[in-house]
C-alpha positions in Angstrom: 39.2 85.9 -16.2 40.2 85.7 -20.0 38.9 89.3 -20.5 41.1 90.6 -17.6 44.0 88.9 -18.9 43.7 90.3 -22.3 44.4 93.7 -21.0 48.0 95.2 -20.9 47.8 96.5 -17.4 46.5 93.6 -15.3 44.9 94.2 -12.0 46.5 91.3 -10.0 44.2 91.8 -7.1 41.1 91.2 -9.5 43.0 88.4 -10.8 43.3 86.6 -7.7 40.0 87.5 -6.7 38.7 85.5 -9.9 41.3 82.8 -9.4 39.9 82.2 -6.0 36.7 80.7 -7.4 38.8 78.2 -9.6 39.6 74.7 -9.0 42.7 73.7 -10.5 41.0 71.3 -13.1 39.2 74.6 -14.2 42.5 75.9 -15.0 43.6 72.8 -17.1 40.2 72.4 -18.9 40.5 73.2 -22.7 37.9 75.6 -24.1 36.2 73.8 -27.0 36.2 77.0 -29.1 39.9 77.7 -28.9 41.3 74.3 -27.6 43.3 76.2 -24.8 42.9 76.3 -20.9 43.5 79.2 -19.1 47.0 78.0 -17.9 47.6 77.9 -21.6 46.2 81.4 -22.1 48.8 82.7 -19.2 51.6 81.3 -20.9 50.9 82.6 -24.5 50.1 86.2 -23.1 53.5 85.9 -20.8 51.6 86.6 -17.6 54.2 85.6 -15.1 52.3 86.8 -12.1 49.2 85.0 -13.1 51.1 81.9 -13.6 52.5 82.1 -10.1 49.0 82.6 -8.8 47.9 79.5 -11.0 51.0 77.5 -9.4 49.5 78.0 -6.2 46.4 76.6 -7.0 47.8 73.7 -8.9 50.0 72.9 -5.9 47.3 73.2 -3.2 45.5 70.4 -5.3 48.3 68.2 -5.8 48.3 68.9 -9.7 51.6 70.7 -10.2 53.3 67.5 -11.6 50.2 66.2 -13.3 50.7 65.3 -16.7 48.5 68.2 -18.0 50.8 70.6 -16.1 53.9 68.9 -17.2 53.1 69.4 -20.8 53.2 73.1 -20.4 56.5 73.4 -18.5 58.3 73.7 -21.7 56.0 76.8 -23.0 56.0 78.2 -19.3 59.8 78.5 -19.6 59.8 80.1 -23.2 57.0 82.4 -21.9 58.9 83.9 -19.1 61.8 86.2 -19.2 64.8 85.4 -17.0 63.7 87.2 -13.8 60.1 86.0 -14.1 61.5 82.2 -15.0 63.7 82.6 -11.6 60.7 83.7 -9.9 58.5 80.8 -11.0 61.2 78.2 -10.7 62.0 79.2 -7.1 58.4 79.2 -6.4 58.0 75.7 -7.5 61.2 74.7 -6.0 59.5 75.5 -2.6 56.4 73.5 -3.3 57.7 70.3 -4.6 60.0 67.4 -3.4 63.4 67.7 -5.0 62.8 64.5 -7.3 59.4 65.8 -8.4 60.9 69.5 -9.2 63.7 67.7 -11.3 61.2 65.6 -13.1 59.1 68.6 -14.1 61.2 71.7 -13.9 62.6 71.4 -17.5 62.6 73.7 -20.5 61.4 72.9 -24.1 64.3 70.8 -25.0 63.7 68.8 -21.7 67.0 70.2 -20.1 66.4 70.8 -16.1 66.5 74.3 -15.2 68.8 73.6 -12.4 71.4 72.5 -15.1 70.5 75.2 -17.4 71.3 77.8 -14.6 74.5 76.2 -14.0 75.4 76.3 -17.9 74.4 80.1 -18.0 76.5 80.9 -15.0 73.3 82.3 -13.5 75.1 82.8 -9.8 72.4 84.7 -8.0 69.7 82.0 -9.1 71.8 79.2 -8.5 72.7 80.5 -4.8 68.7 81.1 -4.4 67.9 77.6 -5.4 70.8 76.1 -3.2 69.0 77.7 -0.2 65.8 75.9 -1.4 67.0 72.4 -2.4 68.7 69.6 -0.2 72.2 69.6 0.2 72.8 66.9 -2.3 70.6 68.0 -4.9 73.3 69.4 -7.0 75.0 66.0 -7.1 72.2 64.6 -9.0 73.2 63.3 -12.7 71.0 63.8 -15.7 70.7 61.2 -18.1 74.0 61.6 -19.3 75.8 61.3 -16.0 76.4 65.0 -16.1 75.9 67.1 -12.9 75.5 70.8 -12.8 79.3 71.0 -12.1 80.0 69.1 -15.2 78.0 71.4 -17.4 79.3 74.8 -15.6 82.7 73.4 -16.3 82.1 72.5 -19.7 80.9 75.8 -20.2 83.8 77.7 -18.9 81.5 79.0 -15.9 84.5 79.7 -13.6 82.5 81.4 -10.9 79.6 78.8 -10.9 82.4 76.0 -10.7 83.9 77.6 -7.7 80.3 78.1 -6.1 79.3 74.5 -6.8 82.6 73.3 -5.4 82.2 75.3 -2.4 78.9 73.7 -1.9 79.4 69.9 -2.7 83.0 69.5 -2.9 82.7 65.7 -3.5 81.2 66.4 -7.0 84.5 66.9 -8.5 85.1 63.2 -8.4 81.8 62.2 -9.8 82.2 60.7 -13.4 79.6 60.8 -16.1 78.4 57.5 -18.2 81.4 58.4 -20.1 83.9 58.3 -17.3 84.7 62.0 -17.5 85.1 63.9 -14.4 84.0 67.6 -14.3 87.9 68.7 -14.7 87.8 67.0 -17.9 85.7 69.4 -19.3 87.5 72.4 -18.2 90.3 71.8 -20.2 
């Protein structure tokens, strides 16, 4: 599999065929010579399609939120470009309960991808996430008490604020730990 992944033009049908013989633990096992796993290798070489295929194996075996995999999330986020990251996150959102998704879906600074998308004003991605996540998902606060609405307002993402208010109007009255409402950040 490593030799297949080293090429620039990857044959995904061949990769999937090879991956079909792997168990999730095989993807996470560190190679003694390189101290890296197949998951590490796929991240390092920016193989989004391979990561999605590995994701399926990890999810099927209940290891998507294991400690070994959680340690890779920041690296996965850094390795993927925006479109690939969106596809990867949407795939994970479909596979995990919301609370587990929030717990593991973070970037290298431990900032949840949901909140990151609101901060960046990634409307299409947020719309897609809203379709996959429970209605109250976007009202859940982070460690500061901020909701995605707080962050969108703080970052002056007007269209994002409109979208979030449309989907969860009650969030406008949610105060953070400092007692600030989302509107306080918009000023």
